All heavy atoms as an XYZ file, in Angstrom:
779
protein
N      -4.699      3.578     -0.354
C      -4.164      4.254     -1.503
C      -4.265      3.326     -2.710
O      -3.766      2.192     -2.685
C      -2.680      4.608     -1.212
C      -2.095      5.507     -2.227
C      -0.696      5.929     -1.782
O       0.003      5.206     -1.120
N      -0.315      7.126     -2.157
N      -4.894      3.829     -3.734
C      -5.151      3.017     -4.938
C      -3.882      2.936     -5.770
O      -3.070      3.830     -5.829
C      -6.247      3.643     -5.764
N      -3.691      1.756     -6.375
C      -2.514      1.495     -7.244
C      -3.028      1.509     -8.658
O      -3.868      0.669     -9.039
C      -1.857      0.146     -6.891
C      -0.695     -0.096     -7.808
C      -1.426      0.140     -5.440
N      -2.524      2.414     -9.481
C      -2.974      2.533    -10.855
C      -2.339      1.477    -11.730
O      -1.340      0.906    -11.409
C      -2.644      3.929    -11.420
O      -1.211      4.035    -11.518
C      -3.245      5.016    -10.581
N      -2.947      1.257    -12.895
C      -2.430      0.284    -13.865
C      -1.031      0.738    -14.329
O      -0.135     -0.083    -14.500
C      -3.387      0.163    -15.095
C      -2.772     -0.689    -16.179
C      -4.728     -0.425    -14.613
N      -0.847      2.040    -14.477
C       0.464      2.537    -14.908
C       1.550      2.221    -13.883
O       2.664      1.810    -14.236
C       0.409      4.060    -15.128
C      -0.399      4.481    -16.321
C      -1.912      4.504    -16.063
O      -2.327      4.551    -14.872
O      -2.682      4.435    -17.021
N       1.202      2.363    -12.600
C       2.191      2.057    -11.523
C       2.492      0.574    -11.535
O       3.627      0.141    -11.413
C       1.670      2.490    -10.152
C       2.519      1.962     -9.021
C       1.583      4.024    -10.100
N       1.455     -0.267    -11.719
C       1.675     -1.726    -11.771
C       2.564     -2.100    -12.944
O       3.494     -2.903    -12.775
C       0.321     -2.456    -11.894
C      -0.507     -2.519    -10.630
C      -1.869     -3.170    -10.960
C       0.181     -3.241     -9.534
N       2.329     -1.520    -14.110
C       3.177     -1.801    -15.276
C       4.622     -1.457    -15.016
O       5.545     -2.208    -15.316
C       2.655     -1.046    -16.500
C       1.355     -1.624    -17.034
O       1.035     -2.792    -16.704
O       0.671     -0.890    -17.783
N       4.820     -0.275    -14.395
C       6.159      0.205    -14.103
C       6.847     -0.712    -13.090
O       8.011     -1.116    -13.271
C       6.139      1.641    -13.594
C       7.482      2.233    -13.362
N       8.329      2.561    -14.401
C       8.109      2.584    -12.249
C       9.419      3.036    -13.907
N       9.355      3.085    -12.582
N       6.129     -1.110    -12.044
C       6.706     -1.978    -11.034
C       7.041     -3.366    -11.587
O       8.037     -3.985    -11.219
C       5.757     -2.112     -9.820
C       5.696     -0.894     -8.957
C       4.596     -1.043     -7.897
C       7.005     -0.571     -8.280
N       6.163     -3.868    -12.452
C       6.417     -5.186    -13.083
C       7.708     -5.162    -13.883
O       8.493     -6.092    -13.857
C       5.253     -5.582    -13.976
C       4.064     -6.095    -13.186
C       2.885     -6.418    -14.093
O       2.835     -5.987    -15.278
O       1.984     -7.126    -13.626
N       7.950     -4.056    -14.605
C       9.158     -3.964    -15.396
C      10.391     -3.869    -14.504
O      11.409     -4.443    -14.794
C       9.090     -2.749    -16.328
C       8.242     -2.987    -17.563
C       8.422     -1.918    -18.584
N       8.201     -0.538    -18.110
C       7.050      0.060    -18.019
N       5.950     -0.596    -18.392
N       6.957      1.289    -17.597
N      10.264     -3.126    -13.413
C      11.395     -2.971    -12.490
C      11.696     -4.247    -11.716
O      12.862     -4.623    -11.542
C      11.142     -1.847    -11.498
C      11.107     -0.423    -12.050
C      10.730      0.562    -10.971
C      12.481     -0.054    -12.637
N      10.655     -4.900    -11.225
C      10.835     -6.035    -10.308
C      10.726     -7.404    -10.957
O      10.955     -8.405    -10.323
C       9.806     -5.920     -9.180
N      10.310     -7.444    -12.225
C      10.105     -8.723    -12.922
C       9.106     -9.606    -12.139
O       9.238    -10.804    -12.036
C      11.404     -9.491    -13.083
C      12.495     -8.796    -13.892
C      13.785     -9.603    -13.828
C      12.042     -8.553    -15.313
N       8.056     -8.927    -11.601
C       7.009     -9.616    -10.892
C       5.667     -9.322    -11.505
O       5.412     -8.210    -11.941
C       6.982     -9.125     -9.391
C       5.808     -9.749     -8.643
C       8.269     -9.446     -8.690
N       4.783    -10.333    -11.607
C       3.484    -10.130    -12.166
C       2.473     -9.766    -11.082
O       2.238    -10.523    -10.164
C       3.049    -11.428    -12.859
C       1.716    -11.298    -13.562
O       1.212    -10.173    -13.712
O       1.154    -12.324    -14.007
N       1.921     -8.551    -11.184
C       0.948     -8.078    -10.220
C      -0.462     -8.161    -10.764
O      -1.366     -7.482    -10.293
C       1.241     -6.640     -9.834
C       2.511     -6.443     -9.017
C       3.549     -5.718     -9.574
C       2.646     -6.982     -7.786
C       4.735     -5.544     -8.850
C       3.799     -6.781     -7.066
C       4.867     -6.084     -7.603
N      -0.685     -8.965    -11.768
C      -2.010     -8.973    -12.445
C      -3.058     -9.797    -11.725
O      -4.226     -9.697    -11.985
C      -1.879     -9.497    -13.866
C      -1.122     -8.572    -14.759
C      -1.857     -7.258    -14.867
N      -1.008     -6.290    -15.538
C      -1.176     -5.014    -15.528
N      -2.191     -4.505    -14.855
N      -0.382     -4.202    -16.116
N      -2.669    -10.603    -10.745
C      -3.739    -11.332    -10.010
C      -3.982    -10.650     -8.696
O      -3.239     -9.776     -8.265
C      -3.313    -12.822     -9.774
C      -2.059    -12.957     -8.948
O      -1.489    -11.978     -8.489
O      -1.649    -14.125     -8.757
N      -5.082    -10.976     -8.045
C      -5.506    -10.280     -6.837
C      -4.526    -10.450     -5.711
O      -4.303     -9.558     -4.896
C      -6.911    -10.708     -6.382
O      -6.912    -12.119     -6.164
N      -3.859    -11.607     -5.657
C      -2.899    -11.864     -4.583
C      -1.674    -10.944     -4.732
O      -1.194    -10.393     -3.762
C      -2.449    -13.339     -4.610
C      -1.490    -13.686     -3.505
C      -1.033    -15.119     -3.571
O      -1.580    -15.907     -4.380
O      -0.091    -15.475     -2.809
N      -1.214    -10.759     -5.954
C      -0.063     -9.888     -6.213
C      -0.385     -8.450     -5.853
O       0.415     -7.759     -5.207
N      -1.568     -7.972     -6.224
C      -1.981     -6.583     -5.887
C      -2.149     -6.439     -4.389
O      -1.717     -5.423     -3.833
C      -3.303     -6.238     -6.653
C      -3.815     -4.877     -6.176
C      -3.054     -6.233     -8.138
N      -2.700     -7.445     -3.738
C      -2.879     -7.364     -2.267
C      -1.526     -7.272     -1.572
O      -1.374     -6.472     -0.658
C      -3.649     -8.579     -1.761
C      -3.950     -8.582     -0.301
C      -4.697     -9.800      0.149
O      -5.423    -10.399     -0.659
O      -4.562    -10.177      1.331
N      -0.555     -8.051     -1.992
C       0.765     -7.997     -1.394
C       1.414     -6.611     -1.630
O       2.047     -6.076     -0.736
C       1.665     -9.082     -1.964
C       1.323    -10.441     -1.424
C       2.256    -11.500     -1.929
N       1.838    -12.806     -1.463
C       2.583    -13.835     -1.493
N       3.823    -13.774     -1.917
N       2.129    -15.010     -1.062
N       1.209     -6.101     -2.833
C       1.759     -4.757     -3.120
C       1.139     -3.715     -2.229
O       1.813     -2.834     -1.663
C       1.575     -4.420     -4.599
C       2.032     -3.055     -5.039
C       3.551     -2.895     -4.802
C       1.680     -2.810     -6.498
N      -0.177     -3.769     -2.059
C      -0.860     -2.788     -1.218
C      -0.395     -2.886      0.237
O      -0.214     -1.878      0.904
C      -2.388     -2.978     -1.326
C      -2.908     -2.506     -2.666
C      -4.389     -2.803     -2.863
O      -4.901     -3.793     -2.318
N      -5.027     -1.972     -3.670
N      -0.182     -4.099      0.730
C       0.299     -4.292      2.102
C       1.712     -3.719      2.256
O       2.041     -3.102      3.279
C       0.301     -5.753      2.499
C      -1.066     -6.332      2.789
C      -0.993     -7.796      3.169
C      -2.372     -8.347      3.493
N      -2.333     -9.766      3.848
N       2.528     -3.895      1.231
C       3.893     -3.322      1.270
C       3.854     -1.825      1.281
O       4.608     -1.172      2.014
C       4.697     -3.826      0.055
N       2.924     -1.201      0.501
C       2.787      0.229      0.487
C       2.294      0.722      1.833
O       2.806      1.695      2.339
C       1.848      0.668     -0.663
C       2.506      0.385     -2.030
C       1.489      2.138     -0.548
C       1.599      0.554     -3.199
N       1.330      0.084      2.416
C       0.828      0.453      3.748
C       1.943      0.373      4.787
O       2.065      1.240      5.632
C      -0.359     -0.438      4.163
C      -1.602     -0.205      3.402
C      -2.664     -1.223      3.674
O      -2.433     -2.218      4.355
N      -3.867     -1.014      3.159
N       2.752     -0.686      4.729
C       3.859     -0.806      5.673
C       4.852      0.326      5.472
O       5.296      0.946      6.456
C       4.536     -2.178      5.451
C       5.739     -2.411      6.350
C       5.519     -2.758      7.677
C       6.990     -2.220      5.891
C       6.605     -2.967      8.516
C       8.098     -2.422      6.745
C       7.892     -2.800      8.032
N       5.202      0.646      4.272
C       6.173      1.686      3.947
C       5.609      3.059      4.327
O       6.354      3.973      4.765
C       6.593      1.673      2.489
N       4.305      3.266      4.187
C       3.700      4.557      4.549
C       3.899      4.884      6.039
O       3.888      6.065      6.407
C       2.246      4.567      4.214
C       1.980      4.884      2.757
O       2.887      5.371      2.074
O       0.821      4.642      2.274
N       4.104      3.882      6.873
C       4.292      4.140      8.318
C       5.593      4.928      8.545
O       5.708      5.637      9.546
C       4.366      2.811      9.067
C       3.092      2.029      9.074
C       3.265      0.678      9.757
O       4.264      0.428     10.407
N       2.284     -0.174      9.609
N       6.524      4.865      7.593
C       7.777      5.595      7.733
C       7.569      7.084      7.725
O       8.383      7.823      8.267
C       8.763      5.160      6.672
C       9.205      3.699      6.697
C      10.070      3.396      5.506
C       9.911      3.383      7.989
N       6.486      7.540      7.085
C       6.226      9.002      7.062
C       5.856      9.535      8.427
O       5.962     10.737      8.692
C       5.070      9.288      6.077
C       5.438      9.023      4.627
N       6.368      9.743      3.939
C       4.996      8.077      3.779
C       6.500      9.285      2.740
N       5.662      8.262      2.586
N       5.461      8.636      9.342
C       5.060      9.083     10.699
C       6.240      9.300     11.604
O       6.140      9.874     12.680
C       4.096      8.032     11.305
C       2.817      7.875     10.499
C       1.925      6.758     11.055
O       2.188      6.299     12.183
O       1.023      6.334     10.315
N       7.439      8.818     11.223
C       8.613      8.930     12.026
C       9.237     10.308     11.878
O       9.479     10.744     10.757
C       9.638      7.835     11.655
C      10.922      7.952     12.476
C       9.050      6.453     11.821
N       9.467     10.983     12.966
C      10.106     12.290     12.969
C      11.637     12.111     12.833
O      12.287     11.607     13.716
C       9.811     13.057     14.245
C      10.410     14.429     14.222
O      11.103     14.820     13.300
N      10.161     15.186     15.281
N      12.156     12.532     11.704
C      13.598     12.388     11.430
C      14.315     13.729     11.402
O      15.430     13.824     10.929
C      13.839     11.661     10.093
O      13.177     12.392      9.051
C      13.316     10.262     10.130
N      13.674     14.771     11.968
C      14.314     16.082     12.002
C      15.608     15.997     12.791
O      15.645     15.460     13.912
C      13.368     17.105     12.665
C      12.147     17.432     11.799
O      12.210     17.125     10.584
O      11.172     17.932     12.351
N      16.682     16.503     12.239
C      17.976     16.532     12.917
C      18.725     15.205     12.912
O      19.777     15.099     13.566
N      18.182     14.205     12.288
C      18.839     12.894     12.216
C      19.693     12.823     10.947
O      19.164     12.960      9.845
C      17.823     11.738     12.228
C      18.523     10.390     12.107
C      16.973     11.806     13.491
N      20.979     12.594     11.100
C      21.875     12.502      9.983
C      21.699     11.110      9.293
O      21.511     10.135      9.948
C      23.342     12.629     10.411
C      23.685     14.042     10.913
C      23.632     15.058      9.766
O      24.078     14.729      8.635
O      23.145     16.158     10.006
N      21.767     11.106      7.971
C      21.685      9.820      7.271
C      22.854      8.901      7.649
O      23.946      9.375      7.938
C      21.813     10.181      5.768
C      21.550     11.653      5.728
C      21.907     12.215      7.037
N      22.592      7.602      7.668
C      23.605      6.641      8.027
C      24.263      6.071      6.762
O      23.593      5.845      5.769
C      23.010      5.503      8.839
C      22.403      5.975     10.143
S      21.459      4.633     10.969
C      22.755      3.466     11.320
N      25.547      5.768      6.883
C      26.222      5.058      5.806
C      26.049      3.551      5.949
O      26.101      2.810      5.012
C      27.710      5.380      5.795
C      27.979      6.835      5.415
O      27.208      7.372      4.620
O      28.978      7.393      5.903
N      25.853      3.153      7.219
C      25.754      1.735      7.507
C      25.016      1.590      8.851
O      25.058      2.488      9.672
C      27.160      1.122      7.631
O      27.102     -0.129      8.259
N      24.379      0.458      9.044
C      23.745      0.177     10.354
C      24.803     -0.122     11.379
O      24.557     -0.171     12.580
C      22.717     -0.954     10.273
C      21.560     -0.542      9.410
C      23.360     -2.224      9.747
N      26.036     -0.337     10.968
C      27.191     -0.636     11.836
C      28.087      0.608     11.947
O      29.277      0.525     11.696
C      27.962     -1.826     11.320
C      27.149     -3.068     11.040
C      28.016     -4.101     10.335
C      26.572     -3.637     12.335
N      27.518      1.735     12.332
C      28.293      3.008     12.357
C      29.408      2.975     13.336
O      30.387      3.744     13.220
C      27.346      4.171     12.632
C      26.519      4.545     11.412
C      25.822      5.880     11.560
O      25.653      6.329     12.711
O      25.424      6.416     10.531
N      29.322      2.127     14.353
C      30.400      2.105     15.371
C      31.546      1.208     14.946
O      32.518      1.070     15.708
C      29.843      1.688     16.730
C      29.198      0.304     16.667
O      28.778     -0.149     15.569
O      29.131     -0.382     17.706
N      31.473      0.589     13.769
C      32.508     -0.304     13.315
C      33.068      0.217     11.980
O      32.337      0.797     11.175
C      31.979     -1.727     13.097
C      31.395     -2.330     14.357
C      30.582     -3.539     14.047
N      31.316     -4.741     14.232
C      30.877     -5.899     13.923
N      29.705     -6.017     13.306
N      31.567     -6.985     14.156
N      34.306     -0.048     11.753
C      34.933      0.339     10.525
C      34.731     -0.813      9.537
O      35.110     -1.946      9.831
C      36.420      0.642     10.727
S      37.199      1.266      9.238
N      34.160     -0.525      8.387
C      33.980     -1.532      7.376
C      35.090     -1.465      6.342
O      35.323     -0.401      5.765
C      32.645     -1.335      6.676
C      31.414     -1.395      7.594
C      30.159     -1.116      6.807
C      31.310     -2.788      8.235
N      35.795     -2.529      6.189
C      36.889     -2.574      5.235
C      36.432     -3.195      3.903
O      35.734     -4.182      3.924
C      38.056     -3.397      5.823
C      38.578     -2.830      7.089
C      38.171     -3.324      8.338
C      39.465     -1.762      7.087
C      38.636     -2.769      9.518
C      39.979     -1.184      8.264
C      39.533     -1.716      9.460
O      40.014     -1.157     10.645
N      36.831     -2.582      2.843
C      36.561     -3.100      1.531
C      37.714     -3.883      1.034
O      38.900     -3.482      1.182
C      36.226     -1.955      0.546
C      34.997     -1.126      0.943
C      34.827      0.016     -0.090
C      33.740     -1.974      0.995
N      37.459     -5.007      0.398
C      38.541     -5.774     -0.185
C      38.597     -5.531     -1.660
O      37.547     -5.149     -2.268
C      38.321     -7.246      0.083
C      37.095     -7.855     -0.570
C      37.008     -9.367     -0.393
N      35.809     -9.900     -0.948
C      35.598    -10.135     -2.222
N      36.520     -9.883     -3.095
N      34.438    -10.637     -2.613
N      39.721     -5.760     -2.224
C      39.822     -5.681     -3.664
C      39.045     -6.802     -4.304
O      38.977     -7.924     -3.788
N      38.439     -6.572     -5.433
C      37.666     -7.578     -6.117
C      38.436     -8.061     -7.325
O      38.040     -7.874     -8.460
C      36.330     -7.017     -6.531
C      35.323     -8.116     -6.877
O      35.561     -9.251     -6.500
O      34.319     -7.786     -7.500
N      39.558     -8.696     -7.059
C      40.462     -9.144     -8.141
C      40.167    -10.577     -8.430
O      40.077    -11.438     -7.541
C      41.920     -8.986     -7.718
C      42.280     -7.561     -7.416
O      41.786     -6.676     -8.150
O      43.069     -7.316     -6.503
N      40.042    -10.913     -9.699
C      39.844    -12.295    -10.141
C      41.187    -13.016    -10.053
O      42.160    -12.575    -10.688
C      39.283    -12.352    -11.555
C      39.161    -13.778    -12.034
C      37.957    -11.643    -11.640
N      41.230    -14.092     -9.249
C      42.507    -14.802     -9.117
C      42.497    -16.121     -9.839
O      43.530    -16.721    -10.102
C      42.832    -15.052     -7.636
O      41.765    -15.765     -7.048
C      43.037    -13.722     -6.894
N      41.305    -16.596    -10.151
C      41.175    -17.850    -10.911
C      39.827    -17.836    -11.628
O      38.973    -17.014    -11.301
C      41.301    -19.060    -10.035
C      40.251    -19.166     -8.935
C      40.412    -20.369     -8.060
O      41.399    -20.417     -7.312
O      39.569    -21.275     -8.156
N      39.678    -18.702    -12.517
C      38.383    -18.778    -13.212
C      38.402    -18.090    -14.537
O      38.838    -18.614    -15.532
N      37.962    -16.847    -14.545
C      37.808    -16.081    -15.757
C      37.010    -16.869    -16.800
O      37.417    -17.022    -17.929
C      39.203    -15.670    -16.335
C      39.058    -14.500    -17.313
O      38.008    -13.880    -17.366
N      40.101    -14.266    -18.084
N      35.820    -17.348    -16.348
C      35.017    -18.198    -17.199
C      33.597    -17.608    -17.377
O      32.627    -18.327    -17.445
C      34.948    -19.607    -16.612
S      34.380    -19.682    -14.921
N      33.529    -16.293    -17.487
C      32.232    -15.617    -17.655
C      31.417    -16.155    -18.844
O      30.233    -16.440    -18.714
C      32.404    -14.092    -17.802
O      33.133    -13.649    -16.661
C      31.104    -13.365    -17.866
N      32.076    -16.317    -19.968
C      31.378    -16.764    -21.164
C      30.764    -18.164    -20.964
O      29.623    -18.406    -21.359
C      32.335    -16.761    -22.385
C      32.661    -15.363    -22.823
C      33.604    -15.377    -24.043
C      33.939    -13.967    -24.417
N      34.909    -13.913    -25.499
N      31.509    -19.039    -20.321
C      30.995    -20.398    -20.081
C      29.851    -20.362    -19.107
O      28.829    -21.084    -19.299
C      32.104    -21.290    -19.533
C      33.167    -21.662    -20.573
C      34.208    -20.547    -20.733
O      34.331    -19.728    -19.836
O      34.876    -20.533    -21.763
N      29.926    -19.540    -18.064
C      28.832    -19.477    -17.095
C      27.587    -18.868    -17.725
O      26.453    -19.316    -17.472
C      29.260    -18.612    -15.892
C      30.269    -19.235    -14.956
C      30.709    -18.251    -13.907
C      29.694    -20.442    -14.285
N      27.742    -17.846    -18.557
C      26.577    -17.200    -19.139
C      25.838    -18.091    -20.140
O      24.670    -17.880    -20.415
C      27.003    -15.879    -19.822
C      27.502    -14.822    -18.844
S      26.390    -14.506    -17.451
C      25.015    -13.723    -18.246
N      26.498    -19.159    -20.602
C      25.812    -20.102    -21.483
C      24.722    -20.845    -20.718
O      23.763    -21.371    -21.326
C      26.812    -21.132    -22.009
C      27.779    -20.561    -23.038
C      28.727    -21.618    -23.486
C      29.815    -21.055    -24.431
N      30.820    -22.025    -24.820
N      24.772    -20.873    -19.378
C      23.796    -21.570    -18.558
C      22.541    -20.695    -18.306
O      21.551    -21.210    -17.795
C      24.380    -21.940    -17.195
C      25.470    -22.986    -17.348
O      25.369    -23.908    -18.142
N      26.552    -22.797    -16.588
N      22.600    -19.403    -18.645
C      21.488    -18.515    -18.352
C      20.329    -18.706    -19.343
O      20.569    -18.735    -20.541
C      21.954    -17.074    -18.406
N      19.150    -18.879    -18.839
C      17.975    -18.935    -19.725
C      17.738    -17.561    -20.316
O      17.407    -17.426    -21.464
C      16.723    -19.346    -18.935
C      16.619    -20.774    -18.635
C      15.264    -21.066    -18.122
N      15.293    -22.421    -17.555
C      14.376    -22.889    -16.777
N      13.350    -22.172    -16.445
N      14.453    -24.132    -16.304
N      17.871    -16.550    -19.441
C      17.662    -15.161    -19.888
C      18.750    -14.303    -19.278
O      19.114    -14.524    -18.105
C      16.270    -14.685    -19.449
C      15.921    -13.326    -19.973
C      14.510    -12.905    -19.591
O      13.714    -13.752    -19.103
O      14.214    -11.714    -19.751
N      19.273    -13.353    -19.999
C      20.310    -12.496    -19.456
C      20.141    -11.091    -20.016
O      19.548    -10.908    -21.093
C      21.684    -13.046    -19.752
C      22.015    -13.227    -21.214
C      23.368    -13.876    -21.401
C      23.538    -14.191    -22.901
N      24.756    -14.869    -23.160
N      20.622    -10.153    -19.265
C      20.717     -8.767    -19.710
C      22.162     -8.375    -19.534
O      22.673     -8.420    -18.435
C      19.796     -7.855    -18.837
C      20.019     -6.399    -19.204
C      18.346     -8.261    -19.007
N      22.756     -8.008    -20.640
C      24.194     -7.748    -20.671
C      24.989     -8.915    -20.078
O      24.868    -10.026    -20.573
C      24.506     -6.410    -19.978
C      23.872     -5.203    -20.656
C      24.073     -3.915    -19.918
O      24.791     -3.900    -18.899
O      23.516     -2.904    -20.388
N      25.670     -8.737    -18.982
C      26.456     -9.832    -18.359
C      25.793    -10.301    -17.031
O      26.475    -10.794    -16.167
C      27.878     -9.371    -18.066
C      28.691     -9.092    -19.329
C      29.023    -10.403    -20.078
O      29.389    -11.379    -19.427
O      28.912    -10.373    -21.316
N      24.453    -10.168    -16.938
C      23.770    -10.533    -15.728
C      22.687    -11.587    -15.989
O      21.963    -11.521    -16.991
C      23.111     -9.319    -15.083
C      24.098     -8.244    -14.660
C      24.349     -7.166    -15.527
C      24.771     -8.341    -13.479
C      25.296     -6.195    -15.156
C      25.677     -7.358    -13.122
C      25.921     -6.290    -13.946
O      26.841     -5.335    -13.601
N      22.539    -12.522    -15.043
C      21.438    -13.450    -15.099
C      20.130    -12.733    -14.743
O      20.137    -11.844    -13.863
C      21.626    -14.606    -14.035
C      22.652    -15.595    -14.436
C      23.996    -15.404    -14.159
C      22.285    -16.776    -15.062
C      24.973    -16.352    -14.480
C      23.234    -17.723    -15.406
C      24.567    -17.513    -15.143
N      19.052    -13.124    -15.379
C      17.718    -12.569    -15.048
C      16.949    -13.636    -14.298
O      16.793    -14.748    -14.824
C      16.967    -12.108    -16.322
C      15.572    -11.660    -15.953
C      17.728    -11.029    -17.039
N      16.506    -13.331    -13.087
C      15.756    -14.297    -12.293
C      14.320    -14.386    -12.776
O      13.748    -13.432    -13.286
C      15.779    -13.861    -10.818
N      13.703    -15.559    -12.645
C      12.299    -15.715    -13.022
C      11.419    -14.792    -12.200
O      11.694    -14.506    -11.031
C      11.999    -17.180    -12.717
C      13.295    -17.824    -12.520
C      14.262    -16.810    -12.114
N      10.330    -14.274    -12.790
C       9.472    -13.335    -12.084
C       8.877    -13.842    -10.762
O       8.665    -13.052     -9.845
C       8.323    -13.096    -13.109
C       8.859    -13.473    -14.400
C       9.887    -14.538    -14.165
N       8.628    -15.137    -10.620
C       7.965    -15.636     -9.412
C       8.819    -15.633     -8.162
O       8.309    -15.752     -7.072
N      10.094    -15.427     -8.281
C      10.981    -15.486     -7.115
C      10.609    -14.491     -6.009
O      10.520    -14.830     -4.852
C      12.446    -15.265     -7.510
C      12.935    -16.344     -8.496
C      13.381    -15.185     -6.301
C      12.957    -17.726     -7.916
N      10.255    -13.275     -6.392
C      10.005    -12.201     -5.424
C       8.707    -12.532     -4.679
O       8.578    -12.225     -3.487
C       9.923    -10.837     -6.125
C       9.525     -9.758     -5.144
C      11.263    -10.506     -6.753
N       7.756    -13.175     -5.318
C       6.475    -13.474     -4.690
C       6.584    -14.491     -3.573
O       5.650    -14.687     -2.820
C       5.453    -13.941     -5.718
C       5.031    -12.889     -6.757
C       4.066    -13.525     -7.768
C       4.381    -11.720     -6.076
N       7.719    -15.146     -3.446
C       7.889    -16.115     -2.382
C       8.046    -15.433     -1.000
O       7.896    -16.063      0.012
C       9.100    -16.992     -2.646
C       9.011    -17.885     -3.890
C      10.335    -18.607     -4.096
C       7.874    -18.847     -3.778
N       8.333    -14.170     -1.015
C       8.577    -13.420      0.227
C       7.242    -12.999      0.807
O       6.465    -12.306      0.139
C       9.438    -12.195     -0.023
C      10.796    -12.647     -0.613
C       9.653    -11.383      1.265
C      11.655    -11.505     -1.111
N       6.946    -13.376      2.028
C       5.688    -12.992      2.694
C       5.832    -11.590      3.256
O       6.798    -11.261      3.850
C       5.383    -13.932      3.830
C       4.588    -15.141      3.410
C       3.153    -14.878      3.670
C       2.385    -16.155      3.701
N       1.149    -16.139      3.058
N       4.842    -10.775      3.027
C       4.839     -9.389      3.581
C       3.885     -9.388      4.763
O       2.879     -9.921      4.793
C       4.399     -8.378      2.515
C       5.388     -8.372      1.385
C       4.271     -7.000      3.117
C       5.062     -7.478      0.245
């Protein structure tokens, strides 16, 4: 399955990964081939799962800040940020072998 330039541009914006070299495109194509295998699985009558641990009760904890409250100081360390989030360098995702 061919990957168009438009799809690459869109994926780069979403994933912050550069697919412009042959290695990046090859990894993307392998990932697509791997994911395409999921179409072969018959899921008729299978209910979606909320968790892979369906036989266990998952408890959520409150996310209350009890100390710190130093967001502004922490964000000063960010080279790049979007709103209140750190932006990871594009090369990080390419470290994962497919």
